[in-house]
LUMKE-645053 format. One line per field, with one value per residue (C-alpha): x, y, z; residue number from 1. Coordinates in steps of 0.001 Angstrom, whole numbers. Layout:
px (X,...);
py (Y,...);
pz (Z,...);
num (NUM,...);
***
This chain:
px (-180106,-178360,-176935,-180421,-181633,-178690,-179516,-183196,-182310,-179956,-182635,-185194,-182729,-181969,-185674,-186192,-183302,-184492,-187989,-186730,-184413,-187475,-188919,-189189,-188108,-188968,-190007,-186644,-185994,-183316,-181654,-181328,-179880,-177332,-176368,-175905,-173637,-171614,-171037,-170097,-167763,-164025,-163386,-165261,-163153,-160004,-161201,-162085,-158579,-156976,-159032,-158248,-154560,-154964,-156632,-153848,-151280,-153005,-153126,-149452,-148448,-150340,-148700,-145202,-145794,-147163,-144232,-141777,-143317,-143455,-139818,-138709,-140407,-139672,-136800,-138824,-141838,-139757,-137935,-141246,-142820,-139791,-140088,-143765,-143014,-140299,-142585,-145240,-142838);
py (-42908,-40168,-42770,-44013,-40449,-39846,-42966,-42043,-38480,-39728,-42127,-39307,-37092,-39947,-40489,-36765,-36528,-39669,-38290,-34873,-36441,-37987,-34529,-34022,-30857,-30666,-34309,-35550,-36278,-34432,-37794,-38356,-34857,-35453,-38842,-37370,-34570,-36954,-39334,-36560,-34657,-34644,-35907,-39143,-39793,-39183,-41511,-44191,-43996,-44131,-47137,-48952,-48356,-49674,-52835,-53351,-52854,-55504,-57969,-57436,-57636,-60890,-62416,-61369,-62614,-65927,-66538,-65571,-68033,-70800,-70202,-70042,-73298,-75254,-77254,-78036,-79140,-81314,-83065,-83598,-85171,-87454,-88597,-89379,-91387,-93331,-94108,-95508,-98113);
pz (-58024,-59971,-62397,-63207,-63751,-66119,-68157,-68380,-69394,-72143,-73387,-73592,-75493,-77884,-78563,-79112,-81581,-83389,-83827,-84936,-87539,-89202,-89941,-93691,-95449,-99157,-99053,-97719,-94044,-92100,-91527,-95296,-95750,-92984,-94393,-97881,-96642,-94473,-97388,-99828,-97511,-98079,-94582,-95231,-98358,-96321,-93563,-96126,-97627,-94187,-93119,-96389,-95710,-92178,-93426,-95969,-93205,-91076,-93985,-94805,-91144,-90721,-93810,-92701,-89146,-90355,-92706,-89933,-87486,-90083,-91073,-87439,-86502,-89699,-88184,-85063,-87096,-89436,-86551,-84776,-87871,-88327,-84706,-85136,-88296,-86470,-83538,-85891,-87285);
num (1,2,3,4,5,6,7,8,9,10,11,12,13,14,15,16,17,18,19,20,21,22,23,24,25,26,27,28,29,30,31,32,33,34,35,36,37,38,39,40,41,42,43,44,45,46,47,48,49,50,51,52,53,54,55,56,57,58,59,60,61,62,63,64,65,66,67,68,69,70,71,72,73,74,75,76,77,78,79,80,81,82,83,84,85,86,87,88,89);
***
């Protein structure tokens, strides 16, 4: 029963925060202010650069791994294709 109470309590807090973030100050909601400051902060630029580097690392790692596997299995694939051609004759 305590787990259900915890979930309900978290849901109520989430609703309360959501409604409060819609409060407008000088014609702009608190949510818009928070989003603006999060996008313009130096930390977000650093995180964007780090994630771009991570994506590049994944792309390069995939390309290297793929070429390694293709090079390693080239002789097996060529002998297999020759066997299939011979069996068709």
